C-alpha positions in Angstrom: -3.8 -19.7 -9.1 -1.6 -16.6 -9.7 -2.1 -14.8 -13.0 -5.7 -15.8 -13.4 -8.0 -12.9 -14.1 -11.8 -13.8 -14.4 -14.7 -11.7 -15.5 -18.1 -12.2 -13.8 -21.3 -10.5 -13.2 -21.4 -8.7 -9.9 -25.0 -10.1 -9.3 -23.7 -13.7 -9.3 -22.9 -15.3 -5.9 -19.2 -15.0 -4.9 -17.0 -18.2 -5.3 -14.5 -17.7 -2.4 -12.3 -20.5 -3.5 -11.9 -19.2 -7.1 -12.5 -15.5 -7.0 -9.5 -14.2 -5.2 -9.6 -10.4 -5.0 -13.0 -9.2 -6.3 -12.7 -5.9 -8.1 -15.8 -3.9 -9.3 -14.8 -2.3 -12.7 -18.0 -0.3 -13.3 -18.0 3.5 -12.6 -21.5 3.4 -11.1 -22.6 1.1 -8.2 -24.8 -1.7 -9.6 -28.5 -1.0 -9.3 -30.4 -2.9 -6.6 -27.3 -4.6 -5.1 -26.5 -4.1 -1.4 -22.8 -3.5 -0.8 -22.6 -6.3 1.7 -24.0 -8.9 -0.8 -21.6 -7.8 -3.6 -18.6 -8.9 -1.5 -16.5 -6.3 -3.5 -12.8 -6.0 -2.2 -11.9 -3.1 -4.4 -13.5 -0.5 -6.5 -10.8 1.3 -8.5 -12.8 3.9 -10.6 -9.6 5.0 -12.4 -9.8 1.9 -14.6 -13.4 2.1 -15.4 -14.6 3.8 -18.7 -15.3 7.4 -18.4 -18.8 8.7 -18.3 -18.2 10.4 -21.7 -16.9 7.1 -23.2 -19.8 5.1 -21.9 -22.4 7.7 -23.2 -20.7 7.9 -26.6 -20.8 4.1 -27.0 -24.2 3.5 -25.6 -25.6 6.2 -28.0 -24.4 4.2 -30.9 -21.4 6.3 -31.4 -19.1 3.8 -32.8 -17.9 0.2 -33.1 -16.5 -2.1 -30.5 -13.1 -1.7 -32.0 -13.2 2.1 -31.6 -14.6 1.8 -28.1 -11.6 -0.5 -27.3 -9.1 2.1 -28.8 -10.6 4.9 -26.8 -10.8 2.9 -23.5 -7.1 1.8 -24.0 -6.2 5.4 -24.4 -8.0 6.3 -21.1 -6.2 3.5 -19.4 -2.8 5.0 -20.6 -3.5 8.2 -18.6 -1.2 8.4 -15.5 -3.8 7.6 -12.8 -5.3 4.7 -14.7 -2.0 3.4 -15.7 -0.8 3.3 -12.1 -3.9 1.6 -10.9 -3.7 -1.0 -13.9 -0.1 -1.7 -12.8 -1.2 -2.2 -9.2 -3.9 -4.6 -10.4 -1.4 -6.5 -12.4 0.6 -6.9 -9.2 -2.4 -8.3 -7.5 -3.0 -10.8 -10.3 0.6 -11.9 -10.1 0.0 -12.9 -6.5 -3.3 -14.8 -7.0 -6.6 -14.8 -8.7 -8.4 -11.6 -9.5 -12.1 -11.5 -10.4 -13.3 -8.4 -12.3 -16.9 -7.7 -11.5 -19.4 -5.8 -13.7 -23.1 -5.4 -13.9 -23.4 -5.6 -17.8 -25.4 -8.5 -19.1 -22.6 -9.9 -21.3 -19.3 -9.6 -19.4 -17.3 -11.3 -22.2 -18.2 -8.5 -24.7 -17.7 -5.6 -22.3 -14.9 -3.3 -21.0 -14.3 -5.8 -18.3 -13.1 -8.4 -20.9 -10.7 -5.8 -22.3 -9.4 -5.0 -18.9 -8.9 -8.7 -18.1 -6.8 -9.1 -21.3 -4.6 -6.2 -20.3 -4.1 -7.6 -16.7 -3.4 -11.2 -17.8 0.3 -12.2 -18.1 
């Protein structure tokens, strides 16, 4: 269905009928996962949180709200904004599934990205 943006763990099996375009939104390739098994269609690193932002957040640097603010600022940079616009176009044509290796995708950068991509 057009406009649907889902967030799933990259380790979960693909659901071809529902996933649509499968987009990895982690900066680093998921540990222990073969590329063929992941069934990733795209890996646009421009929309992933920077290494500096990830390090800051995982070191206990701040709140989820502050992470979101900083991440959205990164997504406003020209390269990331162009990629975000392209992904919105994909979502307008059919389902897009954002894939991440984090344990709780609903509380991750992928969920923020899904909100920004949803109509």
